C-alpha positions in Angstrom: 94.2 113.3 93.3 90.8 111.8 94.2 88.3 110.7 91.6 86.0 113.6 92.5 88.8 116.1 92.2 89.7 114.8 88.7 86.0 115.0 87.6 85.8 118.6 88.8 89.1 119.4 87.0 87.8 118.0 83.8 84.5 119.8 84.1 86.3 123.0 84.8 88.5 122.6 81.8 85.5 121.8 79.6 83.6 124.8 80.8 86.5 127.2 80.3 87.1 125.8 76.8 83.4 126.2 75.9 83.4 129.7 77.3 86.5 130.7 75.2 85.0 129.2 72.1 81.7 131.0 72.7 83.5 134.3 73.2 85.5 133.8 70.0 82.3 133.0 68.1 80.5 135.9 69.6 83.2 138.4 68.8 83.6 137.0 65.3 79.9 137.0 64.5 79.1 140.4 66.1 82.1 141.9 64.4 80.8 140.9 61.0 77.1 141.2 61.4 75.8 144.6 60.5 79.0 145.9 59.1 78.0 145.4 55.5 74.4 144.6 54.5 74.4 143.2 51.0 71.5 143.6 48.7 71.1 141.9 45.4 71.9 144.2 42.4 71.1 141.5 39.8 68.4 142.5 37.3 65.0 140.9 37.7 64.3 138.1 35.3 62.5 139.3 32.1 58.8 139.8 32.6 59.1 140.4 36.3 59.2 143.8 38.0 61.8 144.3 40.7 60.5 144.3 44.2 62.1 146.7 46.7 63.4 145.0 49.8 61.1 145.1 52.8 62.1 147.4 55.6 60.8 147.0 59.1 60.3 149.8 61.6 63.0 149.7 64.2 62.1 148.0 67.4 61.8 150.2 70.4 65.0 150.2 72.4 64.8 148.6 75.9 64.6 150.6 79.0 68.2 151.7 80.0 68.0 149.7 83.3 67.1 146.5 81.3 69.7 146.8 78.5 72.9 144.9 77.8 75.2 147.4 79.6 78.3 147.1 81.8 76.2 148.2 84.8 73.7 145.3 84.2 76.5 142.9 83.6 77.6 143.7 87.1 74.2 142.7 88.4 74.5 139.1 87.2 75.6 136.9 90.1 76.7 133.3 90.4 73.7 131.1 91.2 71.1 133.1 89.3 68.7 131.4 86.9 68.5 132.0 83.2 65.2 133.7 83.7 66.7 136.2 86.2 69.6 136.9 83.8 67.2 137.4 80.9 65.2 139.8 82.9 68.3 141.9 83.7 69.3 142.1 80.0 65.7 142.7 78.8 65.2 139.6 76.8 66.3 136.1 75.9 69.9 135.3 75.1 71.2 133.2 72.2 72.2 129.7 73.1 75.7 129.4 71.7 76.9 126.1 73.2 75.5 123.2 75.2 77.0 120.0 76.7 76.1 117.3 79.2 78.7 115.3 81.0 78.6 113.2 84.1 75.3 114.6 85.2 76.2 118.2 84.6 74.4 120.2 82.0 76.3 123.2 80.7 74.8 125.9 78.5 76.4 129.1 77.3 74.2 132.1 76.3 75.2 135.4 74.7 73.5 138.8 74.7 74.4 141.8 72.6 73.3 145.4 72.9 70.7 146.7 70.4 73.0 149.5 69.5 76.8 149.8 69.7 79.4 147.2 70.2 80.1 144.5 72.8 78.6 141.2 74.1 78.0 139.3 77.3 78.5 135.5 77.6 77.1 133.7 80.6 77.7 130.0 81.4 75.0 128.1 83.2 75.7 124.8 85.0 72.5 122.8 85.8 70.5 126.0 85.3 72.5 128.3 87.5 75.1 131.0 86.5 78.6 129.5 86.8 80.6 132.2 85.1 80.2 135.3 83.0 82.3 137.3 80.6 81.8 140.6 78.7 83.6 142.3 75.8 83.4 145.9 74.8 80.5 147.0 77.0 80.2 150.6 78.2 
């Protein structure tokens, strides 16, 4: 095996490992977030009046063609830039992993729908889509 082939093999293994870890983290986090919102039930210290938690108006949902959907997941192609992918999903992703090795910069971003369940994970190598994965999108 040539030196170049060994380097590509190592890079491939690292990218797959990072992608698997990012998917596991994404599923774990999105499975827990929003399932139980805890609020403090402790009484206010004496002399203070309790303050109701602030509520924000819900953000308007993105246009259906620019949402995190299975259809839009299918539009993401190898070689696209982060900006192009963000435009497809209607906003920035969350950087979940990053590494640099042998002149190759790898970044993994995740997107989740505003409503419902599921996630998208996209791996970028040197700023271009290298691979993608989705879980639970409709």
